[in-house]
DRENDOGU-785240 format. One record per residue (C-alpha): residue in three letters; x, y, z. Coordinates in nm, 4 decimals. Last residue first. Layout:
N
+--------+----------+----------+----------+
| residu |        u |        v |        w |
+--------+----------+----------+----------+
|    ALA |        X |        Y |        Z |
...
+--------+----------+----------+----------+
This chain:
448
+--------+----------+----------+----------+
| residu |        u |        v |        w |
+--------+----------+----------+----------+
|    ARG |  -0.7819 |  -2.8671 |  -2.6132 |
|    ARG |  -0.4561 |  -2.6842 |  -2.6555 |
|    VAL |  -0.2649 |  -3.0126 |  -2.6125 |
|    GLU |  -0.4674 |  -3.1768 |  -2.8919 |
|    ARG |  -0.3774 |  -2.8957 |  -3.1301 |
|    ARG |  -0.0115 |  -2.9339 |  -3.0386 |
|    LEU |  -0.0310 |  -3.3073 |  -3.1179 |
|    ARG |  -0.1963 |  -3.2357 |  -3.4533 |
|    ARG |   0.0759 |  -2.9892 |  -3.5478 |
|    VAL |   0.3478 |  -3.2347 |  -3.4486 |
|    ASN |   0.1920 |  -3.5113 |  -3.6623 |
|    PHE |   0.1431 |  -3.2882 |  -3.9667 |
|    TRP |   0.5008 |  -3.1626 |  -3.9393 |
|    MET |   0.6276 |  -3.5190 |  -3.9138 |
|    VAL |   0.4375 |  -3.6178 |  -4.2290 |
|    PRO |   0.5648 |  -3.3110 |  -4.4133 |
|    ILE |   0.9266 |  -3.3818 |  -4.3009 |
|    VAL |   0.9328 |  -3.7551 |  -4.3905 |
|    LEU |   0.9288 |  -3.7150 |  -4.7690 |
|    LEU |   1.1944 |  -3.4424 |  -4.7663 |
|    LEU |   1.4132 |  -3.6601 |  -4.5447 |
|    LEU |   1.3715 |  -3.9512 |  -4.7855 |
|    PHE |   1.4810 |  -3.7259 |  -5.0730 |
|    VAL |   1.7869 |  -3.6157 |  -4.8760 |
|    ALA |   1.8804 |  -3.9801 |  -4.8135 |
|    ILE |   1.8207 |  -4.0682 |  -5.1804 |
|    ALA |   2.0482 |  -3.7796 |  -5.2837 |
|    SER |   2.3135 |  -3.9050 |  -5.0407 |
|    ALA |   2.2974 |  -4.2518 |  -5.2005 |
|    ILE |   2.3248 |  -4.0931 |  -5.5453 |
|    GLY |   2.6437 |  -3.9153 |  -5.4413 |
|    PRO |   2.7781 |  -4.2164 |  -5.2512 |
|    GLN |   2.7793 |  -4.4384 |  -5.5632 |
|    ASN |   2.9964 |  -4.7334 |  -5.4567 |
|    GLU |   2.7634 |  -5.0038 |  -5.5936 |
|    SER |   2.7467 |  -5.2185 |  -5.2788 |
|    PHE |   2.7975 |  -4.9560 |  -5.0069 |
|    GLY |   2.6256 |  -4.6308 |  -5.1023 |
|    LYS |   2.4026 |  -4.7472 |  -5.3848 |
|    ARG |   2.2977 |  -5.0648 |  -5.2036 |
|    TYR |   2.2343 |  -4.8903 |  -4.8731 |
|    LEU |   2.0301 |  -4.6123 |  -5.0351 |
|    GLU |   1.8401 |  -4.8777 |  -5.2343 |
|    LEU |   1.7492 |  -5.0466 |  -4.9052 |
|    ALA |   1.6194 |  -4.7199 |  -4.7617 |
|    LEU |   1.4301 |  -4.6428 |  -5.0829 |
|    VAL |   1.2555 |  -4.9802 |  -5.1082 |
|    ASN |   1.3371 |  -5.2924 |  -5.3137 |
|    ALA |   1.0985 |  -5.5889 |  -5.3104 |
|    ASP |   1.1337 |  -5.6556 |  -5.6863 |
|    ASP |   1.5114 |  -5.6089 |  -5.6763 |
|    GLN |   1.5287 |  -5.8405 |  -5.3751 |
|    SER |   1.3608 |  -6.1170 |  -5.5773 |
|    SER |   1.6548 |  -6.3449 |  -5.6630 |
|    GLY |   1.8600 |  -6.2290 |  -5.3648 |
|    PRO |   1.5983 |  -6.3506 |  -5.1197 |
|    ALA |   1.3608 |  -6.0970 |  -4.9596 |
|    ILE |   1.3272 |  -6.1584 |  -4.5857 |
|    ILE |   1.6496 |  -6.0008 |  -4.4569 |
|    PHE |   1.6875 |  -5.6784 |  -4.6576 |
|    VAL |   1.3141 |  -5.6143 |  -4.6761 |
|    LEU |   1.2666 |  -5.6659 |  -4.3025 |
|    ASP |   1.5606 |  -5.4457 |  -4.2067 |
|    PHE |   1.4974 |  -5.1479 |  -4.4338 |
|    ILE |   1.1777 |  -4.9571 |  -4.3606 |
|    LYS |   1.2427 |  -4.5812 |  -4.3383 |
|    LEU |   0.9222 |  -4.4685 |  -4.5102 |
|    VAL |   0.7495 |  -4.7421 |  -4.3119 |
|    ASN |   0.8167 |  -4.5672 |  -3.9791 |
|    ILE |   0.6980 |  -4.2244 |  -4.0883 |
|    MET |   0.3758 |  -4.3844 |  -4.2123 |
|    LEU |   0.3448 |  -4.5735 |  -3.8836 |
|    THR |   0.3534 |  -4.2477 |  -3.6894 |
|    VAL |   0.1001 |  -4.0943 |  -3.9288 |
|    THR |  -0.1405 |  -4.3846 |  -3.8803 |
|    VAL |  -0.1064 |  -4.3858 |  -3.5004 |
|    VAL |  -0.1528 |  -4.0085 |  -3.4736 |
|    ALA |  -0.4556 |  -4.0129 |  -3.7063 |
|    LEU |  -0.6167 |  -4.3026 |  -3.5202 |
|    VAL |  -0.5715 |  -4.1186 |  -3.1909 |
|    PRO |  -0.7315 |  -3.8017 |  -3.3287 |
|    ALA |  -1.0183 |  -4.0023 |  -3.4905 |
|    LEU |  -1.1018 |  -4.1968 |  -3.1715 |
|    LEU |  -1.4199 |  -3.9988 |  -3.1042 |
|    PRO |  -1.5207 |  -4.0370 |  -3.4703 |
|    VAL |  -1.4525 |  -4.4151 |  -3.4559 |
|    THR |  -1.6499 |  -4.4762 |  -3.1358 |
|    VAL |  -1.9636 |  -4.2786 |  -3.2214 |
|    ARG |  -2.0777 |  -4.3273 |  -3.5803 |
|    ARG |  -1.9030 |  -4.6477 |  -3.6856 |
|    PHE |  -1.8823 |  -4.8297 |  -3.3521 |
|    VAL |  -2.2249 |  -4.7251 |  -3.2284 |
|    GLN |  -2.3721 |  -4.8094 |  -3.5693 |
|    TRP |  -2.2109 |  -5.1552 |  -3.5617 |
|    GLU |  -2.3307 |  -5.2127 |  -3.2056 |
|    ASN |  -2.6927 |  -5.1271 |  -3.2856 |
|    ALA |  -2.8325 |  -4.7774 |  -3.2410 |
|    GLY |  -3.1744 |  -4.7541 |  -3.0767 |
|    ASP |  -3.1548 |  -4.4226 |  -2.8898 |
|    VAL |  -3.0638 |  -4.6151 |  -2.5746 |
|    ARG |  -2.7625 |  -4.7573 |  -2.7575 |
|    ALA |  -2.6464 |  -4.4091 |  -2.8596 |
|    ALA |  -2.6898 |  -4.2846 |  -2.5033 |
|    GLU |  -2.4869 |  -4.5787 |  -2.3749 |
|    LEU |  -2.1985 |  -4.4916 |  -2.6082 |
|    LEU |  -2.2105 |  -4.1233 |  -2.5151 |
|    GLU |  -2.2275 |  -4.1995 |  -2.1425 |
|    ARG |  -1.9223 |  -4.4220 |  -2.1728 |
|    PRO |  -1.7053 |  -4.1167 |  -2.2298 |
|    VAL |  -1.4053 |  -4.2218 |  -2.4447 |
|    GLY |  -1.0850 |  -4.2092 |  -2.2378 |
|    ALA |  -1.0324 |  -4.5865 |  -2.2303 |
|    LEU |  -1.0648 |  -4.5878 |  -2.6081 |
|    GLY |  -0.7620 |  -4.3632 |  -2.6377 |
|    ALA |  -0.5534 |  -4.6092 |  -2.4358 |
|    ALA |  -0.6936 |  -4.8962 |  -2.6447 |
|    ILE |  -0.5923 |  -4.7059 |  -2.9601 |
|    LEU |  -0.2366 |  -4.6710 |  -2.8348 |
|    VAL |  -0.2147 |  -5.0401 |  -2.7353 |
|    MET |  -0.3747 |  -5.1668 |  -3.0578 |
|    ALA |  -0.1468 |  -4.9619 |  -3.2832 |
|    PHE |   0.1636 |  -5.1054 |  -3.1154 |
|    GLY |   0.0150 |  -5.4549 |  -3.1341 |
|    ALA |  -0.0484 |  -5.4155 |  -3.5081 |
|    TRP |   0.3214 |  -5.3301 |  -3.5436 |
|    MET |   0.4954 |  -5.6682 |  -3.5573 |
|    TRP |   0.2411 |  -5.8771 |  -3.7472 |
|    ILE |   0.1827 |  -5.5762 |  -3.9736 |
|    TYR |   0.5521 |  -5.5745 |  -4.0653 |
|    ALA |   0.5456 |  -5.9474 |  -4.1473 |
|    GLY |   0.2404 |  -5.8960 |  -4.3683 |
|    ILE |   0.4183 |  -5.6078 |  -4.5438 |
|    ILE |   0.6985 |  -5.8553 |  -4.6178 |
|    ALA |   0.4527 |  -6.0947 |  -4.7831 |
|    PRO |   0.2828 |  -5.8133 |  -4.9776 |
|    THR |   0.6269 |  -5.7126 |  -5.1157 |
|    VAL |   0.7386 |  -6.0685 |  -5.2014 |
|    LEU |   0.4195 |  -6.1717 |  -5.3798 |
|    SER |   0.4878 |  -6.1025 |  -5.7500 |
|    PRO |   0.8660 |  -6.1436 |  -5.7616 |
|    GLY |   0.8749 |  -6.4678 |  -5.5604 |
|    LEU |   0.9039 |  -6.4705 |  -5.1817 |
|    TRP |   0.5596 |  -6.6169 |  -5.1222 |
|    ASP |   0.5952 |  -6.8702 |  -5.4034 |
|    LEU |   0.2628 |  -7.0292 |  -5.3271 |
|    GLY |   0.2014 |  -7.3904 |  -5.2341 |
|    ASN |   0.3756 |  -7.7056 |  -5.3553 |
|    TYR |   0.0802 |  -7.8851 |  -5.5082 |
|    PRO |   0.1854 |  -8.2402 |  -5.5858 |
|    GLU |   0.2706 |  -8.2995 |  -5.9535 |
|    LYS |  -0.0180 |  -8.4404 |  -6.1561 |
|    PHE |   0.0473 |  -8.7909 |  -6.2802 |
|    ASN |  -0.2967 |  -8.9468 |  -6.2484 |
|    SER |  -0.4588 |  -8.6195 |  -6.3588 |
|    PRO |  -0.2825 |  -8.6623 |  -6.6931 |
|    PRO |  -0.5298 |  -8.9359 |  -6.7990 |
|    LEU |  -0.4337 |  -9.3071 |  -6.8149 |
|    ARG |  -0.5993 |  -9.4185 |  -7.1366 |
|    LEU |  -0.7388 |  -9.7521 |  -7.2468 |
|    GLN |  -0.8114 |  -9.7791 |  -7.6168 |
|    ALA |  -1.1605 |  -9.8841 |  -7.7132 |
|    GLY |  -1.2779 | -10.1927 |  -7.9063 |
|    ASP |  -1.4875 | -10.3222 |  -7.6167 |
|    ALA |  -1.5090 | -10.0502 |  -7.3521 |
|    LYS |  -1.8877 | -10.0722 |  -7.3419 |
|    ALA |  -1.8459 | -10.4383 |  -7.2444 |
|    SER |  -1.7827 | -10.3307 |  -6.8859 |
|    LEU |  -1.4520 | -10.2211 |  -6.7344 |
|    THR |  -1.2752 | -10.3773 |  -6.4342 |
|    PHE |  -0.9705 | -10.2636 |  -6.2371 |
|    THR |  -0.6833 | -10.4203 |  -6.0414 |
|    GLY |  -0.4107 | -10.2114 |  -5.8723 |
|    ASP |  -0.4115 | -10.4053 |  -5.5421 |
|    ASP |  -0.5857 | -10.1219 |  -5.3564 |
|    GLY |  -0.8390 | -10.0877 |  -5.6359 |
|    ALA |  -0.7919 |  -9.9138 |  -5.9679 |
|    THR |  -1.0568 |  -9.6655 |  -6.0702 |
|    ALA |  -1.2738 |  -9.7135 |  -6.3788 |
|    THR |  -1.4044 |  -9.5025 |  -6.6631 |
|    GLU |  -1.6351 |  -9.5579 |  -6.9582 |
|    VAL |  -1.7130 |  -9.4231 |  -7.3051 |
|    VAL |  -1.4567 |  -9.1414 |  -7.3185 |
|    ARG |  -1.4718 |  -8.9941 |  -7.6705 |
|    GLY |  -1.1910 |  -8.9585 |  -7.9223 |
|    ASP |  -1.3324 |  -9.2310 |  -8.1464 |
|    LYS |  -1.3339 |  -9.4726 |  -7.8499 |
|    VAL |  -1.1579 |  -9.3927 |  -7.5242 |
|    ALA |  -1.1851 |  -9.6189 |  -7.2167 |
|    GLU |  -1.0533 |  -9.4244 |  -6.9199 |
|    ILE |  -0.8473 |  -9.5544 |  -6.6278 |
|    ARG |  -0.7990 |  -9.3608 |  -6.3012 |
|    MET |  -0.5287 |  -9.4830 |  -6.0638 |
|    GLY |  -0.6685 |  -9.4999 |  -5.7078 |
|    ALA |  -0.4326 |  -9.7738 |  -5.5921 |
|    TYR |  -0.1259 |  -9.8199 |  -5.8099 |
|    GLY |  -0.0363 | -10.1743 |  -5.7067 |
|    LEU |   0.2952 | -10.2709 |  -5.5516 |
|    GLU |   0.5445 | -10.5338 |  -5.6667 |
|    SER |   0.6618 | -10.8098 |  -5.4313 |
|    ALA |   0.4521 | -11.0921 |  -5.5831 |
|    ASP |   0.5318 | -11.0136 |  -5.9431 |
|    VAL |   0.2847 | -10.8791 |  -6.1996 |
|    GLU |   0.4138 | -10.9126 |  -6.5544 |
|    ASN |   0.5445 | -10.6370 |  -6.7818 |
|    LEU |   0.9045 | -10.7518 |  -6.7310 |
|    ARG |   0.9486 | -11.0450 |  -6.4980 |
|    GLY |   1.1025 | -11.0064 |  -6.1526 |
|    VAL |   1.4553 | -11.0342 |  -6.0132 |
|    GLY |   1.7493 | -11.0105 |  -6.2519 |
|    LYS |   1.9248 | -10.7535 |  -6.0398 |
|    GLY |   1.7582 | -10.6811 |  -5.7065 |
|    ARG |   1.4592 | -10.4687 |  -5.6125 |
|    THR |   1.1435 | -10.5338 |  -5.8120 |
|    PHE |   0.9848 | -10.2795 |  -6.0436 |
|    ASP |   0.6662 | -10.2825 |  -6.2483 |
|    GLN |   0.4757 | -10.0423 |  -6.0220 |
|    TRP |   0.1157 | -10.1374 |  -6.0902 |
|    THR |  -0.1892 | -10.1114 |  -6.3145 |
|    THR |  -0.3872 | -10.4302 |  -6.3381 |
|    GLY |  -0.6478 | -10.5513 |  -6.5836 |
|    THR |  -1.0015 | -10.6536 |  -6.6555 |
|    ILE |  -1.2210 | -10.6014 |  -6.9579 |
|    LYS |  -1.5661 | -10.7479 |  -6.9341 |
|    ASP |  -1.7988 | -10.9603 |  -7.1514 |
|    PRO |  -1.6511 | -11.2756 |  -6.9965 |
|    GLU |  -1.4129 | -11.2216 |  -6.7059 |
|    PRO |  -1.0356 | -11.2661 |  -6.7130 |
|    LYS |  -0.8477 | -11.2630 |  -6.3807 |
|    ALA |  -0.6363 | -10.9658 |  -6.2771 |
|    ALA |  -0.2838 | -11.0235 |  -6.1429 |
|    ALA |  -0.2520 | -10.8756 |  -5.7969 |
|    ALA |  -0.0341 | -10.5861 |  -5.6846 |
|    ASN |   0.0958 | -10.5766 |  -5.3309 |
|    LYS |  -0.0541 | -10.3027 |  -5.1167 |
|    ALA |   0.0275 |  -9.9323 |  -5.0844 |
|    ASP |  -0.0447 |  -9.7935 |  -4.7353 |
|    GLY |   0.2848 |  -9.6022 |  -4.7092 |
|    PRO |   0.2340 |  -9.4423 |  -5.0485 |
|    MET |   0.5272 |  -9.5008 |  -5.2867 |
|    GLN |   0.8103 |  -9.2510 |  -5.2569 |
|    ASP |   1.0488 |  -9.4930 |  -5.0825 |
|    PRO |   1.0159 |  -9.7323 |  -5.3746 |
|    ALA |   1.1061 |  -9.4589 |  -5.6245 |
|    VAL |   0.8274 |  -9.3932 |  -5.8742 |
|    GLY |   0.9492 |  -9.4129 |  -6.2326 |
|    VAL |   0.7831 |  -9.7314 |  -6.3562 |
|    LEU |   0.4476 |  -9.8243 |  -6.5014 |
|    PRO |   0.2762 | -10.1475 |  -6.6023 |
|    LEU |  -0.0729 | -10.1407 |  -6.7567 |
|    ASN |  -0.1699 | -10.5077 |  -6.7985 |
|    VAL |  -0.4880 | -10.5777 |  -6.9895 |
|    VAL |  -0.6797 | -10.9016 |  -6.9394 |
|    GLU |  -0.9188 | -10.9677 |  -7.2301 |
|    GLY |  -1.2775 | -11.0903 |  -7.1986 |
|    ALA |  -1.4031 | -10.7924 |  -7.3972 |
|    ARG |  -1.1437 | -10.6541 |  -7.6376 |
|    VAL |  -0.8753 | -10.3858 |  -7.6127 |
|    PRO |  -0.7630 | -10.1379 |  -7.8755 |
|    SER |  -0.3910 | -10.1097 |  -7.9555 |
|    LYS |  -0.0965 |  -9.9029 |  -7.8314 |
|    THR |  -0.2574 |  -9.8491 |  -7.4950 |
|    VAL |  -0.2777 |  -9.4864 |  -7.3915 |
|    PHE |  -0.0645 |  -9.2509 |  -7.1727 |
|    ALA |  -0.1479 |  -8.8943 |  -7.0687 |
|    GLY |   0.0959 |  -8.6081 |  -6.9895 |
|    GLY |  -0.0519 |  -8.3624 |  -7.2400 |
|    GLY |   0.0360 |  -8.5894 |  -7.5282 |
|    ALA |  -0.0581 |  -8.9536 |  -7.5888 |
|    ALA |   0.2565 |  -9.1270 |  -7.4650 |
|    GLN |   0.2623 |  -9.5041 |  -7.5172 |
|    LEU |   0.1451 |  -9.8015 |  -7.3151 |
|    PRO |   0.1894 | -10.1736 |  -7.3934 |
|    SER |   0.5351 | -10.1393 |  -7.2342 |
|    GLU |   0.8403 | -10.2799 |  -7.4065 |
|    ARG |   1.0545 | -10.0466 |  -7.1947 |
|    GLY |   0.8879 |  -9.8665 |  -6.9056 |
|    PRO |   0.5755 |  -9.6534 |  -6.9068 |
|    HIS |   0.5702 |  -9.3444 |  -6.6813 |
|    ALA |   0.5242 |  -9.2583 |  -6.3131 |
|    LYS |   0.6674 |  -8.9287 |  -6.1897 |
|    PRO |   0.3544 |  -8.7814 |  -6.0255 |
|    PHE |   0.2395 |  -9.1086 |  -5.8634 |
|    ALA |   0.0550 |  -9.0149 |  -5.5434 |
|    SER |  -0.1596 |  -8.7680 |  -5.7328 |
|    ALA |  -0.2644 |  -8.4490 |  -5.5570 |
|    GLN |  -0.5936 |  -8.4192 |  -5.3692 |
|    ALA |  -0.7968 |  -8.1136 |  -5.4645 |
|    PHE |  -1.0359 |  -7.9966 |  -5.1899 |
|    THR |  -0.8464 |  -8.0905 |  -4.8733 |
|    ASP |  -0.5226 |  -8.0742 |  -5.0718 |
|    HIS |  -0.5613 |  -7.6971 |  -5.1074 |
|    VAL |  -0.6209 |  -7.6377 |  -4.7358 |
|    GLY |  -0.3175 |  -7.8441 |  -4.6386 |
|    VAL |  -0.1072 |  -7.6821 |  -4.9117 |
|    TRP |  -0.1898 |  -7.3352 |  -4.7777 |
|    VAL |  -0.1231 |  -7.4319 |  -4.4154 |
|    ALA |   0.2132 |  -7.5905 |  -4.4962 |
|    ASN |   0.2838 |  -7.3056 |  -4.7381 |
|    ALA |   0.2567 |  -7.0444 |  -4.4629 |
|    VAL |   0.4388 |  -7.2600 |  -4.2070 |
|    GLY |   0.7462 |  -7.3002 |  -4.4278 |
|    LYS |   0.9642 |  -7.6040 |  -4.3542 |
|    ASP |   0.7764 |  -7.9165 |  -4.4703 |
|    PRO |   0.5740 |  -7.7007 |  -4.7086 |
|    ASP |   0.9010 |  -7.6158 |  -4.8930 |
|    GLN |   0.8721 |  -7.2635 |  -5.0367 |
|    ASP |   0.9893 |  -7.0974 |  -4.7148 |
|    TYR |   0.7597 |  -6.8091 |  -4.6135 |
|    VAL |   0.7620 |  -6.8893 |  -4.2411 |
|    LEU |   1.1399 |  -6.9431 |  -4.2524 |
|    ARG |   1.2106 |  -6.5967 |  -4.3936 |
|    PHE |   0.9400 |  -6.4828 |  -4.1533 |
|    ILE |   1.1421 |  -6.5819 |  -3.8483 |
|    ILE |   1.4682 |  -6.4429 |  -3.9868 |
|    GLY |   1.3027 |  -6.1077 |  -4.0574 |
|    ALA |   1.1442 |  -6.0993 |  -3.7127 |
|    ALA |   1.4858 |  -6.1605 |  -3.5540 |
|    LEU |   1.6432 |  -5.8756 |  -3.7522 |
|    MET |   1.3491 |  -5.6430 |  -3.6898 |
|    SER |   1.3977 |  -5.6962 |  -3.3170 |
|    ILE |   1.1356 |  -5.8782 |  -3.1137 |
|    ALA |   0.9697 |  -5.6990 |  -2.8203 |
|    MET |   0.7099 |  -5.5514 |  -3.0575 |
|    PRO |   0.6134 |  -5.9108 |  -3.1423 |
|    MET |   0.4605 |  -5.9388 |  -2.7901 |
|    PHE |   0.1874 |  -5.6801 |  -2.8491 |
|    VAL |  -0.0583 |  -5.9331 |  -2.9910 |
|    VAL |   0.0112 |  -6.1823 |  -2.7107 |
|    LEU |  -0.0174 |  -5.9160 |  -2.4383 |
|    LYS |  -0.3366 |  -5.7819 |  -2.5935 |
|    PHE |  -0.4860 |  -6.1318 |  -2.5811 |
|    ALA |  -0.3904 |  -6.1712 |  -2.2149 |
|    THR |  -0.5517 |  -5.8359 |  -2.1327 |
|    GLY |  -0.8698 |  -5.9258 |  -2.3206 |
|    TRP |  -0.9185 |  -6.2522 |  -2.1276 |
|    ARG |  -1.2394 |  -6.1311 |  -1.9626 |
|    VAL |  -1.3854 |  -6.0000 |  -2.2852 |
|    ARG |  -1.5438 |  -5.6580 |  -2.3220 |
|    GLU |  -1.2550 |  -5.4404 |  -2.4350 |
|    THR |  -1.0986 |  -5.7148 |  -2.6446 |
|    LEU |  -1.3208 |  -5.6439 |  -2.9455 |
|    VAL |  -1.2582 |  -5.2690 |  -2.9498 |
|    ALA |  -0.8799 |  -5.2808 |  -2.9116 |
|    PHE |  -0.8393 |  -5.5726 |  -3.1538 |
|    ILE |  -1.0511 |  -5.4029 |  -3.4210 |
|    LEU |  -0.8679 |  -5.0705 |  -3.3820 |
|    GLY |  -0.5266 |  -5.2385 |  -3.3931 |
|    LEU |  -0.6332 |  -5.4302 |  -3.7031 |
|    ALA |  -0.7388 |  -5.1070 |  -3.8728 |
|    THR |  -0.4168 |  -4.9325 |  -3.7668 |
|    ALA |  -0.1992 |  -5.2156 |  -3.9030 |
|    VAL |  -0.4009 |  -5.2286 |  -4.2271 |
|    THR |  -0.3761 |  -4.8548 |  -4.2891 |
|    PRO |  -0.0125 |  -4.8223 |  -4.1812 |
|    ALA |   0.0981 |  -5.1079 |  -4.4144 |
|    PHE |  -0.1263 |  -5.0310 |  -4.7138 |
|    VAL |  -0.0668 |  -4.6791 |  -4.8442 |
|    VAL |   0.2844 |  -4.6120 |  -4.7142 |
|    TRP |   0.4109 |  -4.9568 |  -4.8167 |
|    ILE |   0.2634 |  -4.9363 |  -5.1662 |
|    VAL |   0.4174 |  -4.5892 |  -5.2113 |
|    ASN |   0.7493 |  -4.7264 |  -5.0884 |
|    ASN |   0.7222 |  -5.0049 |  -5.3455 |
|    LYS |   0.6856 |  -4.7510 |  -5.6261 |
|    LEU |   0.9846 |  -4.5535 |  -5.4975 |
|    ALA |   1.1973 |  -4.8699 |  -5.4792 |
|    THR |   1.0999 |  -4.9628 |  -5.8350 |
|    ARG |   1.1926 |  -4.6119 |  -5.9500 |
|    ILE |   1.5238 |  -4.6362 |  -5.7628 |
|    GLY |   1.6094 |  -4.9643 |  -5.9355 |
|    GLU |   1.5163 |  -4.8340 |  -6.2810 |
|    ASP |   1.7279 |  -4.5170 |  -6.2521 |
|    THR |   1.5486 |  -4.2275 |  -6.4241 |
|    PHE |   1.3523 |  -4.0612 |  -6.1429 |
|    LEU |   1.6093 |  -4.0661 |  -5.8631 |
|    ALA |   1.8836 |  -4.0326 |  -6.1273 |
|    GLU |   1.7782 |  -3.6709 |  -6.1777 |
|    TYR |   1.8643 |  -3.6081 |  -5.8137 |
|    ASN |   2.2166 |  -3.7391 |  -5.8721 |
|    ASP |   2.2505 |  -3.5300 |  -6.1878 |
|    PHE |   2.1511 |  -3.2125 |  -6.0015 |
|    GLY |   2.5012 |  -3.0703 |  -6.0024 |
|    ALA |   2.7653 |  -3.3398 |  -6.0406 |
|    LEU |   3.0479 |  -3.1448 |  -5.8785 |
|    GLY |   3.3874 |  -3.3065 |  -5.8918 |
|    ASP |   3.6039 |  -3.4579 |  -5.6185 |
|    GLY |   3.3687 |  -3.7073 |  -5.4506 |
|    SER |   3.4706 |  -3.9854 |  -5.6884 |
|    GLN |   3.1090 |  -4.0792 |  -5.7619 |
|    ASP |   3.0024 |  -3.7226 |  -5.8394 |
|    TYR |   2.9176 |  -3.4481 |  -5.5954 |
|    PHE |   2.5838 |  -3.2659 |  -5.5415 |
|    SER |   2.4502 |  -3.5233 |  -5.2938 |
|    ARG |   2.7569 |  -3.4715 |  -5.0759 |
|    VAL |   2.6429 |  -3.1214 |  -4.9778 |
|    VAL |   2.2971 |  -3.2416 |  -4.8712 |
|    SER |   2.4464 |  -3.5435 |  -4.6957 |
|    TYR |   2.6940 |  -3.3208 |  -4.5087 |
|    GLY |   2.4146 |  -3.0934 |  -4.3903 |
|    ILE |   2.2033 |  -3.3844 |  -4.2711 |
|    PRO |   2.5001 |  -3.5533 |  -4.1020 |
|    TYR |   2.5976 |  -3.2226 |  -3.9308 |
|    VAL |   2.2487 |  -3.1388 |  -3.8054 |
|    VAL |   2.1591 |  -3.4802 |  -3.6629 |
|    LEU |   2.4304 |  -3.6605 |  -3.4656 |
|    ALA |   2.6914 |  -3.3890 |  -3.4113 |
|    GLY |   2.4507 |  -3.0935 |  -3.3949 |
|    LEU |   2.2000 |  -3.2699 |  -3.1765 |
|    LEU |   2.4755 |  -3.4032 |  -2.9504 |
|    VAL |   2.6238 |  -3.0542 |  -2.9106 |
|    LEU |   2.2788 |  -2.9030 |  -2.8564 |
|    ALA |   2.1978 |  -3.1608 |  -2.5886 |
|    PRO |   2.5239 |  -3.0936 |  -2.4091 |
|    LEU |   2.4689 |  -2.7141 |  -2.4357 |
|    LEU |   2.1098 |  -2.7053 |  -2.3156 |
|    PHE |   2.1951 |  -2.6896 |  -1.9437 |
|    LEU |   2.4634 |  -2.4277 |  -1.9974 |
|    ALA |   2.2360 |  -2.2253 |  -2.2238 |
|    ALA |   1.9567 |  -2.2277 |  -1.9648 |
|    VAL |   2.1964 |  -2.1098 |  -1.6932 |
|    THR |   2.3252 |  -1.8316 |  -1.9158 |
|    LYS |   1.9750 |  -1.7247 |  -2.0030 |
|    ARG |   1.8774 |  -1.7169 |  -1.6332 |
|    THR |   2.1584 |  -1.4767 |  -1.5485 |
|    GLY |   2.4675 |  -1.5753 |  -1.3488 |
|    THR |   2.5634 |  -1.8940 |  -1.1634 |
|    VAL |   2.5091 |  -1.7445 |  -0.8157 |
|    SER |   2.1824 |  -1.5914 |  -0.9291 |
|    LYS |   2.1376 |  -1.2201 |  -0.8587 |
|    ARG |   1.8621 |  -1.1308 |  -0.6219 |
|    SER |   1.6708 |  -0.8390 |  -0.7559 |
|    LYS |   1.6608 |  -0.5392 |  -0.5214 |
|    PRO |   1.3129 |  -0.4589 |  -0.3940 |
|    ALA |   1.1389 |  -0.1719 |  -0.5685 |
|    PRO |   1.1288 |   0.1511 |  -0.3610 |
|    PRO |   0.7974 |   0.2340 |  -0.1990 |
|    VAL |   0.5778 |   0.4688 |  -0.4012 |
|    SER |   0.4810 |   0.7920 |  -0.2207 |
|    PRO |   0.1301 |   0.9327 |  -0.2111 |
|    VAL |   0.1049 |   1.3092 |  -0.2415 |
|    GLY |  -0.0710 |   1.4704 |   0.0578 |
|    GLY |   0.1976 |   1.7318 |   0.1103 |
|    ALA |   0.3225 |   1.5628 |   0.4314 |
|    THR |   0.3601 |   1.2358 |   0.2540 |
|    ALA |   0.1010 |   0.9550 |   0.2210 |
|    SER |   0.2032 |   0.5829 |   0.2107 |
|    ALA |   0.1299 |   0.3534 |  -0.0892 |
|    MET |   0.0000 |   0.0000 |   0.0000 |
+--------+----------+----------+----------+
């Protein structure tokens, strides 16, 4: 409070003296505390960026200026163009699918008792390094169904509906009554007659490749007005053992072999060999040639070539989603925990079903969280390198190429540091707008 003087004019008390800090002014203290961080920032971020920008204008030797030739190569070099196209595919699909799965997992596990355990399992891949995940999925996508889990499942499903032949390499031996008919089929050299016994011997299947439940072949017996015969593996172990084109006691029948009677180019009757390889055709087959169709010798289905040129990028994206869907789920679940339950209950009271509540209430309220998760994953996939480098085999690495991998190849394998620096600068320019959008959205959320 101001005090009055003798003349009635109020007097202002003197301002208290400012206490001077022992270490100096506040700005000096702040600078001292920030100095270590600024030194690290300059050494690890600012200097490498500046050096990369400068280096991108030099030629391969590093002595002469190349101008904008290195940047021109970004759009003319075939490998870089493929990498750019794949990066677009990554940015469009990987964050979208990972965020969508995270949203589904977060919403569905909210009401179940074992939701926490499920979230733990889904999030667990985040604890695995990219290197380990790449090695895991290199094995998962192995072409051999006995090694690769993906093809083991795929082949199992396929063979449930389309059983492969047990005799893919079978073919007629020497002096055989069968001859090739084109398309992988075999036919008898001459027509058959009713009451005749027709032997259809084949070779080419290794004994250890025969089905485990194969039974010994039996010689067919003639029947009037019918055509009988046997189809079998005409091979007996041991030199000089067994008779050519005749059924021997130790030889195995081709169970399930399909036989067609063909007359004038038309199939008039069919039969299937029994466990001992014997078959019977009616008198309709009289005068026809017997044919073993190509389906008898169809190679076993070996699954998809997951790491081939056409599927390698989607396969690697699948591995990335396996790792990062848990990250998206955890962030979205945290946002979901902050959604007012009164709004959801009010929507249900008004007659909305669960799908309408999810689409018109839950998703709009989670829009800020979904945007942050999606943008964060977009930044992450722009820099993807490890999974592509490890999972894609050398034969299809060009088809799976991305910008970060192409940067490595240009800089270290092809000794073109100028182009590699240009790719690095280009990647930085791609990441900056996405980062700016993310920071701006975060600041907007803070103000709210």
